[in-house]
matplotlib code that plots the C-alpha trace (Angstrom):
import matplotlib.pyplot as plt

x = [-104.3, -102.1, -100.2, -101.5, -99.3, -99.0, -99.3, -98.5, -100.4, -99.1, -101.7, -103.4, -106.7, -109.0, -111.4, -108.7, -107.6, -111.1, -111.8, -108.5, -109.8, -113.1, -111.8, -109.4, -112.2, -115.2, -112.5, -111.4, -107.6, -104.9, -104.0, -104.1, -103.8, -101.8, -102.9, -100.6, -101.7, -98.4, -94.4, -94.3, -96.7, -95.2, -91.9, -93.5, -94.8, -92.1, -89.8, -92.4, -94.2, -92.8, -94.4, -94.1, -94.9, -95.9, -98.0, -96.8, -98.7, -96.6, -98.1, -98.5, -99.0, -95.7, -93.3, -93.5, -93.7, -90.3, -88.8, -89.6, -88.3, -84.7, -86.0, -87.9, -84.6, -85.8, -89.3, -91.0, -92.8, -95.5, -96.0, -99.2, -99.3, -101.4, -102.6, -99.8, -97.2, -95.1, -91.9, -92.4, -93.3, -89.7, -88.1, -90.0, -88.4, -85.0, -85.0, -85.7, -89.5, -91.0, -93.7, -96.2, -100.0, -101.6, -104.4, -107.8, -111.3, -112.7, -110.4, -110.2, -106.2, -107.8, -108.3, -104.7, -103.8, -103.5, -101.6, -99.2, -98.7, -98.3, -95.6, -93.7, -93.7, -92.4, -89.9, -88.6, -88.3, -86.5, -83.9, -83.6, -82.8, -80.4, -78.8, -78.5, -77.3, -74.8, -73.6, -73.2, -71.4, -68.7, -68.2, -67.7, -65.1, -63.6, -62.7, -61.8, -59.3, -57.8, -57.8, -55.8, -53.4, -53.2, -52.3, -49.9, -48.1, -47.9, -46.6, -43.8, -42.9, -43.1, -40.9, -38.4, -37.9, -37.5, -34.8, -33.1, -33.1, -31.8, -29.0, -28.1, -28.1, -25.9, -23.3, -20.6, -21.5, -21.6, -18.1, -16.5, -18.3, -16.6, -13.7, -12.6, -12.3, -10.7, -8.0, -7.4, -7.2, -5.1, -2.8, -2.5, -1.9, 0.9, 2.3, 2.3, 3.8, 6.7, 7.5, 7.8, 10.0, 12.4, 12.1, 10.9, 8.1, 7.2, 4.3, 2.7, 2.9, 1.6, -1.2, -2.4, -2.1, -4.4, -6.8, -7.5, -7.9, -10.5, -12.2, -12.1, -13.4, -16.5, -16.9, -17.0, -19.5, -21.4, -21.8, -22.5, -25.1, -27.2, -27.2, -28.5, -31.1, -32.1, -32.3, -34.0, -37.3, -39.9, -43.3, -43.4, -42.3, -43.0, -41.3, -40.0, -37.8, -35.8, -36.3, -33.2, -31.3, -32.7, -32.1, -28.3, -27.9, -29.7, -26.9, -24.1, -25.3, -25.2, -22.4, -20.2, -22.7, -23.4, -19.2, -19.0, -21.7, -20.3, -23.6, -23.2, -25.9, -27.2, -28.8, -31.1, -32.2, -34.5, -33.6, -36.2, -38.5, -40.8, -40.2, -42.1, -44.1, -42.5, -40.8, -37.3, -36.0, -39.2, -38.7, -35.3, -36.3, -38.4, -35.3, -33.0, -35.7, -36.5, -32.5, -31.4, -34.5, -32.8, -29.1, -30.4, -32.7, -30.0, -27.6, -29.9, -30.6, -27.0, -27.2, -24.3, -25.4, -25.7, -27.2, -29.8, -31.3, -32.7, -35.0, -36.8, -39.1, -42.2, -45.2, -48.1, -48.4, -46.9, -43.2, -42.1, -39.4, -38.6, -35.9, -34.7, -32.8, -31.7, -32.5, -35.2, -37.9, -41.1, -43.3, -46.1, -48.7, -47.2, -47.9, -49.3, -49.4, -45.6, -46.6, -49.1, -47.9, -46.0, -45.7, -41.6, -39.9, -37.2, -36.6, -35.8, -37.8, -40.9, -42.4, -42.9, -40.3, -42.3, -45.7, -44.2, -43.2, -46.1, -47.9, -45.3, -46.1, -49.8, -49.4, -48.0, -51.2, -48.7, -48.9, -46.2, -46.8, -45.0, -44.2, -42.6, -38.7, -36.2, -33.2, -35.0, -36.0, -38.5, -39.2, -41.4, -42.4, -43.6, -45.6, -45.8, -47.7, -45.8, -45.4, -47.8, -50.7, -49.9, -50.9, -53.7, -55.2, -54.9, -56.9]
y = [-76.3, -79.1, -80.7, -84.2, -86.9, -90.2, -93.0, -96.8, -99.3, -102.7, -104.8, -107.9, -107.6, -106.1, -105.1, -103.3, -101.4, -100.1, -99.2, -97.0, -95.3, -94.6, -93.4, -90.9, -89.9, -89.3, -86.7, -85.2, -86.1, -85.1, -88.9, -90.7, -94.0, -96.8, -100.1, -103.1, -106.5, -108.2, -107.5, -108.3, -105.7, -103.2, -103.8, -103.2, -99.9, -98.7, -99.3, -96.8, -94.8, -91.9, -92.1, -89.7, -92.1, -96.0, -98.0, -101.9, -104.4, -107.1, -110.1, -110.8, -113.6, -113.7, -112.6, -109.9, -106.2, -105.7, -107.3, -104.3, -101.4, -101.8, -101.0, -98.1, -96.0, -92.3, -92.9, -92.9, -95.8, -96.6, -100.6, -102.3, -104.9, -107.0, -106.8, -108.4, -107.7, -105.1, -107.4, -106.7, -103.2, -102.6, -104.6, -102.8, -99.4, -100.8, -101.3, -97.6, -97.7, -94.2, -95.5, -98.5, -98.9, -101.7, -103.3, -103.7, -105.7, -102.4, -100.3, -98.0, -97.7, -95.5, -92.8, -92.2, -92.6, -88.7, -87.7, -90.8, -90.1, -86.3, -86.9, -89.4, -87.4, -84.5, -86.4, -87.8, -84.2, -83.2, -86.0, -85.0, -81.0, -82.2, -84.8, -81.8, -79.2, -81.9, -82.5, -78.9, -78.4, -81.4, -80.0, -76.7, -77.8, -79.7, -76.5, -74.6, -77.6, -77.4, -73.5, -73.6, -76.2, -74.3, -71.2, -73.1, -74.3, -70.6, -69.5, -71.9, -71.1, -67.4, -68.2, -69.9, -67.2, -64.8, -67.1, -67.2, -63.4, -62.6, -65.2, -63.4, -60.0, -61.7, -62.7, -60.7, -62.4, -66.2, -65.6, -64.7, -67.5, -70.0, -68.2, -68.9, -72.6, -72.8, -70.4, -72.3, -75.9, -74.2, -72.6, -76.3, -78.2, -76.0, -76.1, -79.8, -79.8, -77.3, -79.3, -82.6, -80.9, -79.4, -82.7, -80.7, -82.8, -85.3, -87.5, -85.2, -82.0, -83.5, -85.4, -82.0, -80.5, -83.2, -83.0, -79.1, -79.7, -82.3, -80.0, -77.1, -78.9, -79.9, -76.7, -75.3, -78.7, -77.5, -74.0, -75.2, -77.6, -75.2, -73.1, -76.0, -76.4, -72.7, -72.5, -75.8, -75.9, -78.1, -78.0, -77.1, -79.6, -79.3, -80.9, -80.2, -77.3, -75.5, -71.8, -70.6, -73.0, -71.5, -67.6, -69.1, -70.4, -67.3, -64.9, -67.0, -66.7, -62.6, -62.4, -61.2, -58.8, -57.4, -56.9, -55.5, -52.7, -52.3, -53.5, -55.4, -58.2, -58.8, -62.4, -62.8, -65.6, -67.2, -70.6, -73.7, -72.7, -75.5, -76.9, -75.6, -77.7, -75.4, -75.7, -74.6, -73.2, -71.0, -69.9, -69.2, -67.2, -65.1, -64.4, -63.7, -61.4, -59.1, -58.8, -57.8, -55.2, -54.0, -53.6, -51.9, -49.5, -48.9, -48.4, -45.6, -43.8, -42.8, -43.4, -43.6, -46.7, -49.4, -52.2, -55.1, -57.2, -60.7, -61.6, -65.0, -65.5, -67.4, -65.6, -68.2, -71.2, -69.1, -68.8, -64.9, -63.7, -60.4, -58.4, -54.7, -51.9, -48.8, -47.1, -44.3, -46.4, -46.9, -43.8, -43.5, -43.6, -47.5, -49.6, -53.0, -52.0, -52.5, -56.5, -55.9, -56.8, -54.3, -51.6, -50.7, -48.2, -48.8, -46.5, -49.8, -52.5, -54.6, -54.8, -58.7, -59.8, -58.7, -60.0, -63.1, -63.3, -62.8, -65.5, -68.0, -67.1, -67.3, -70.9, -71.9, -70.4, -67.2, -63.6, -61.1, -57.8, -54.3, -53.6, -50.8, -50.8, -51.2, -49.8, -46.5, -48.0, -50.3, -53.8, -56.6, -59.9, -63.0, -65.5, -69.1, -71.9, -74.5, -78.0, -79.5, -76.4, -76.8, -80.2, -79.8, -77.0, -79.4, -82.3]
z = [99.2, 100.3, 97.2, 96.1, 97.4, 95.0, 97.5, 96.9, 98.5, 98.5, 100.2, 99.2, 101.1, 98.5, 101.5, 103.3, 100.2, 99.7, 103.0, 102.9, 99.3, 100.8, 103.7, 102.1, 99.7, 102.0, 104.2, 100.9, 101.5, 99.3, 98.2, 95.2, 96.0, 93.6, 94.8, 94.0, 95.7, 95.6, 96.1, 92.2, 91.0, 93.7, 92.3, 88.4, 89.5, 91.4, 88.0, 86.2, 88.8, 91.0, 94.5, 97.6, 100.0, 100.4, 102.7, 102.9, 104.4, 106.5, 105.0, 101.6, 99.4, 97.6, 100.9, 103.5, 103.0, 105.1, 102.0, 99.8, 102.2, 101.0, 97.0, 98.2, 97.9, 99.0, 99.4, 103.0, 104.2, 106.9, 107.7, 108.3, 110.9, 112.9, 116.1, 118.6, 115.7, 117.7, 116.7, 113.2, 113.6, 115.4, 112.8, 110.2, 111.8, 112.0, 108.3, 108.1, 107.7, 108.6, 110.9, 111.1, 111.9, 113.7, 111.9, 113.8, 112.7, 113.2, 111.3, 113.7, 112.4, 109.4, 111.8, 112.6, 108.8, 108.0, 111.0, 110.2, 106.7, 107.4, 109.9, 107.8, 104.9, 106.8, 109.1, 105.5, 103.6, 106.6, 106.5, 102.8, 103.6, 106.1, 103.7, 101.3, 103.8, 104.9, 101.9, 100.8, 104.1, 103.5, 99.9, 101.5, 104.1, 101.1, 99.0, 102.3, 103.2, 99.6, 99.5, 102.7, 101.5, 98.3, 100.5, 102.4, 99.7, 98.1, 101.5, 101.4, 97.6, 99.1, 102.0, 99.7, 97.4, 100.3, 102.0, 98.8, 98.2, 102.0, 101.2, 98.2, 99.7, 102.6, 99.8, 101.8, 105.0, 103.3, 101.8, 104.8, 106.9, 104.5, 103.7, 107.3, 107.9, 104.3, 105.0, 108.4, 106.1, 103.6, 106.5, 108.4, 105.3, 104.3, 107.5, 107.9, 103.8, 105.2, 108.1, 106.0, 103.5, 105.8, 108.0, 111.2, 111.3, 113.7, 114.6, 116.8, 115.0, 111.9, 114.5, 115.6, 112.2, 110.8, 113.6, 113.0, 109.2, 110.2, 112.7, 110.4, 107.3, 109.7, 110.6, 106.9, 106.1, 109.0, 107.5, 103.9, 105.4, 107.6, 104.3, 102.2, 104.8, 104.9, 101.3, 100.2, 99.2, 100.9, 102.6, 106.3, 108.8, 112.4, 114.9, 118.5, 118.6, 121.2, 120.5, 121.9, 119.9, 116.7, 117.9, 118.6, 115.0, 113.2, 115.3, 114.3, 110.3, 110.9, 113.2, 110.5, 108.9, 112.7, 112.9, 109.9, 110.5, 113.7, 115.8, 119.0, 119.3, 122.8, 123.9, 126.8, 126.4, 129.3, 130.6, 130.9, 127.9, 127.1, 123.6, 120.6, 117.8, 115.1, 111.3, 112.6, 109.2, 108.8, 112.4, 111.5, 108.5, 110.9, 113.3, 110.2, 108.7, 112.1, 112.5, 109.3, 109.4, 112.7, 111.2, 108.2, 110.5, 112.9, 109.6, 108.2, 111.7, 112.1, 116.0, 118.5, 120.2, 117.5, 119.1, 118.8, 121.8, 121.1, 124.1, 125.0, 128.0, 129.0, 129.4, 130.7, 128.4, 125.7, 124.5, 123.4, 121.0, 120.7, 118.5, 120.0, 118.1, 119.0, 116.1, 115.7, 115.9, 113.2, 111.9, 114.6, 111.5, 110.8, 113.7, 112.8, 109.1, 108.9, 108.4, 105.6, 102.2, 100.2, 103.1, 103.7, 105.4, 102.8, 99.9, 97.7, 99.7, 98.3, 101.8, 101.6, 104.3, 107.0, 105.8, 105.1, 108.7, 109.9, 107.8, 108.9, 112.6, 112.2, 110.1, 114.1, 115.4, 116.9, 116.4, 115.1, 116.5, 117.1, 121.0, 123.0, 122.3, 125.3, 123.2, 122.2, 118.5, 117.2, 118.6, 117.2, 119.0, 118.1, 120.5, 120.1, 122.2, 123.9, 122.4, 125.0, 124.5, 120.7, 120.7, 122.9, 121.1, 117.8, 119.9]

ax = plt.figure().add_subplot(projection="3d")
ax.plot(x, y, z, "-o")
ax.set_aspect("equal")
plt.show()
């Protein structure tokens, strides 16, 4: 049995109202009609009653039925018009009426009443359900967007802690990096002072000493500036980047550590690589992590050839960066698991460095994974889309 529909019938023609009521009764239609003979009465009923549908005559004594349409809120409506009033019907549909019926003297339009009501109510029910699901979908998208933003923030904080930890472990390297230009500045300054004190100094030699002091000060400032940028706490900032330049910056940072460990670093950097859309500091962190892992693996393996090779190359629409070492390689049961959180081969390792590195690369729509090594040990490779491909993917 169909549920009973409460219908607000707004019509000032009593004969038409009576005809519609009798039509519904004789056919046992599940309608309960509530009749209003004017706009004022209809408005009053809307304030006090609840209706599933409104049937509104276009011509009323105190206005037109179209005036009532915007007051119905979510109630579907059918507009009754006279013959030859197609333009009014179109206007009613534009004002979000569900449908219309054209009155005729013989009242044959009543035979279309039931299918028109069913179609109008079903359409409005569908619209309501669609709105409900759309609202739920928008809410879910908003929640996922917020969760993704929080995840990115969490990753950035983890990456910042990892960078601080890495630099703490590299204290000897950093001290050496800064000590070189500072010692040079001291030597040039003392040499200049001695020349002045002995009267042997002349303008040319002093000019050269001051020039070298300035150059070494700029070098020291550059080291401090690079370290400051590396450890600064900030959100991801993607811009056009040169992967070969990023690799060279990191190699400069670890050059002394590699020398101290007696490890040779070889660079095979492809020329003409496309620019990347990347956060340079985050990518430096990934390469630094891979290089220091390679150093520690070689140190623990006690191998004769102590080498690390960094390779950049282009593969289709991607740029690839790989770090190879000459250590003993990864255990066979690790493979991809080495990039999972808290998985490590180091006795005192936490197993978060490679996990953070993978998160950084994935946030750049890339992939970090192990590959066969070319030096007999382990190798890891990460890939990027070129800047053009990355922008096309976002679009």
